[in-house]
N, C-alpha and C positions, 0 to 999 in steps of 0.2 A: 907757119913756124916762126919763132922768134930768131933773130939773128944771133950769131955767136959772139959778137963784139959788144963791148960796153962803151966804146968811143962814141961821142955824140957831137952833133953840130952845135954851134953856139945857140941856135934857136931852140933846139930840143933840150939842151941843158937849162936854158931859161925856163922852159915849160916845166921841167922836172922840179926846179927850185920853187917855182910858183905853186906847184901842186903840194909840195912838202909844207910850204907856208900855210896853205889853206887847211891842210890836215892838222897842223898845230893850232889853228884857230877853230878847229872842230867844224869846218865847212867841208865835210867829207864828200857830199854830193858834187860840189863844185870842183873839188880836187880830183874826183874820179873823171870828170869830163876833161880836165886838163891832161891827166895821165893818158887817157884814151887818145887825145889829139897827138901827144908825143909819141905814142906807140904807132899810130897810123903813119907818122912821118918817118919813124926810124925802124920800127919793128924790133926794138931791142928787148933783151931779157930784163933789163933794169926797169924799163917802163912797164913791162908786163907784171913784174913783181909788185910794183907800186899800185897797179890797177887792182891786183888781188887783195892787197892790204886795205885799200880804200873800200872794196866790196865787203871785206870782213867787218869793217867798222860800221857799214850800213846794214849789216845783217843779210846780205845777199850770199848766203852760204854756198849754194851750188856753184855759182859763177866763180866765187872766190876760190873754191877747191880746184875747179878745172884750170883756172889761170895760174894758180900757184904750183900745181903739179907740172904744168907745162914749163914754168920758169925753172923749177928744180930739176927738170929733165935736161936742162942745158949743160953742156960740157965746158962752158966758159970758165977758165981758171979763176977769173976775178970773182966768180960767185962763191968761191970757197969761204971767204971771210964773212959772208952773210948767210951761209947755208944753215948754220945751227939755229939762228933766229928765225929764218923762214920755215924750217922744219918744225920749230916750236909753234909757229902760227898755224901751220897745217894741222898739227895735232889738235889745236883748239877748234879749228874749223870742222875737223872730223867729228867732233862731238855734236854737231848740228846737222850732219848729213848722213843719210842712209840710202838704201837701194830698193827698188821695186822691180820684180820680174813677173810679168803677166804671161800666163800660159793658157792656151785654149786648144781643144781637140780639133777645132775647125780652123784651117789656115786662112790667111787673107783677111782677118777681121780688123776693123778700124778701132783704134784705142784713143780715148781722150782722158787726160789727167787734169783735174781741176778746171775742166772746160776748155783746155788747150789740146790741139792735136798732138799725138805721139806717134812714133813709127808704127807701121802696120805689122801685124804678127806674121810669122814668128820673129821673136827678138833674139839677136845674137848676144846682146849684153843687157844687163839690168840697167834701169833708168835711175839716175841719181836724183834724189829729192831731199827736201828739207825734212827734218824730223817732225813728226806730228801726223794728224789726220789728213787724208786726201780722198777725193772723190774720183773713182775710176769707172769710166764708162766703156762698154764693149759693144760694138755694132757688127753683127755678122748677117749673113743672108737669112732673113726671116726671124731674126732674134736680136734683142737689145737688152742689156742688163747694166745697172749702175750699182756700184758698191762703195762703201766707205771703208777704207783701209788705214791702218796706222803704221807709219814707217818709223823704225827705231834706229838710233845711232849705231854705226859700224855693223849693221846687220842687213841682210838681204831678205826682204819680205816677198814670199812667193804667193801669188793669187791665181788659183786655178778656176777657169770658167768652163762650163759645159753648155754651150749654146744649144737651145732647143730642148733642154731637159725639163721634164715636168716635175721633177723632184724639188723639194725645198732645198735651199742652199745648204749643202752638207760639207762643202770645202772649208777646211780650216786654214788659218793663217800660219804659215811656216816661216820661221826666221832662222837663218843659218849664220853662224859665226865661226870662222876658222874650221870649216868642215863639219861642225856639229849642228844638229837640227833639233828643234823643240816644237811641239805642236801646241798651239794655244787654242783651247776650246772656247766657243762663244760663251760669254758670261751673261747672267740674267740682266734684263733691262732695268733701268733706274725706276721705271714705273712699277715693275713687279716688286723690287726691293722696298720701295716706298709703301706700297700697299701692305706688304707683309709686316713691316714695322708699325704701320698705323693700326693694324688689327691686333698685333701683339700688345701694344700699349693699351688698346681698348680692353682686352681681356684682363690684363694685369690690374688696370684701374677698377674694373668691375669687381674683380675678386677682392681687392682691398676695400671696396665699398661694402661688400657683403660682410667682410670681417668686422668693419667698423660698426655696422648696424647690429651685428651679433653681440659685440662688446657693449653697445649701448643698451640692448635689451637685457643683457646680464646685469648691468649696473642698476637698471630700474627694478628688476626682480629682487636683487639684493637689498635695495632700498625698501621695497614693500615688505620683504621678509623681516627686516630689522624693525620696521614700524609695528608690524603685527606682534613680534616677540616683546617689544617694549610695552605695548598696551596690555599684553597678557601677563606681564610680570607685576605682581602685586607689590613688590618692593620698590618699584620705580614710581616716584611721586609725579606730580603734574609735569607736562612736557618740558617746560622751560626751567624747571626747578630741581632737576636731578643733579645733585652736587656731591652726594656722599657715597653713592654706589658706583663702584668701578664697572660693574656689568652694565648699568644703565648708561654710563658715559661711553662705553664701547659701542653700545647700540646706537647712540646718537651720532657718534663718529661714523659708524657704518652707514647711517642714513645720509649723512653729508657726502661721503665718498660715492655712494650709489647715485646720488642726484647728479654730481659732477660727471662721473663716468657715463651715466645713462644719457644725459642730454648731449654731452660732447661726442659720444660715439654715434648717436643717431644723426646729429648734424653733419659730422665729418663723413660718416658712412653713406648718408643720403647724397651728399654732394659728389663723392667719388663714384657712386653707382650711376648717377645721372651722367657724369662725365664719361664713364666707360661706355655706356650705351650710346652716347653721341659719337664717340670715336668709332664704334663698331658700325653704326648706321652710315656715317659719312666716309668710311674707308673706301678708297678707289678700287675698282675691280682689278684684280691681278691678271692682266692680259699681256700678250706679247705685242710688239710694234705692229704686227699685222692684225691685231684685234682678236687673236685666238687665245683661249684659256690654256695656261700651262698646267699639265697634270703629271704626277709621278706614277710611272708604270713599273710593275714588278713582273719579271719574266725570266725565262731560262737564259743563262749566259755561258761563256766558255768555261768558267770555273764554278758553275753552280747557278745561284740566283743572281740577277743583276737588276739594278735600279736605273731607270731612264726617265728623263724629263721630256715629255712629248707635248706637242702643240696641236 
């Protein structure tokens, strides 16, 4: 525990001043070492608070939270003038820290978090961790399981293990905040989403290609129809000399339009069709991380029919 007094020996005061200078020079790692030395020699709340602030600057959020909470728990009257600033720093630190509670039906299991040993189960209190993904390993008699969990700020993530169970993992991640709980269901893997998008674009491109080819065929048919009608019209003179007949001029314009639409549609439609086929052929298989195909199953549910994604 930190001492209740802020009075320091000259040596400790010199260490604290040196640490503050290092912080101002942005040498936070060196400042932390100096503050730790001062705390070892004095055990003062002042040195402990400086340790927490240096750890905050270095992004060591869990240690910073623990040390700052301990400093704020001090009843030293001299802390009052700095309490508001320290509580503000604690609020910022809290945005980077959450909690993890591991629960297992089998007692005495060993737990590892990010490869480091954690207390054996059962836990009396949740483990404070930095916000983000963590790897949790559970070792029980005859069973071992490793999971990747995500810790969120100001929440307690509960992870339930069932050692020895042959069922696929059905435990969901439960986060609690101020007594409320929400269940987060597993989301589709990135590979499944990528495969679905790949195939969707393939089909859309293929359909666009078919439409383009159809437009091209229509343009060429319109061109041939105009040519036939022009040749069958006795009022239209030689091909390049129809200048006085509005009907003949319209037919010539229809031939020009049909030629442009026909060849442009065939070229664009052919290119899109080939691209769509390539996208469909090269689309990755929509499987889960374990390599099993995800399927949609329709069956009876509590309120009628239900849809389930099974693997």
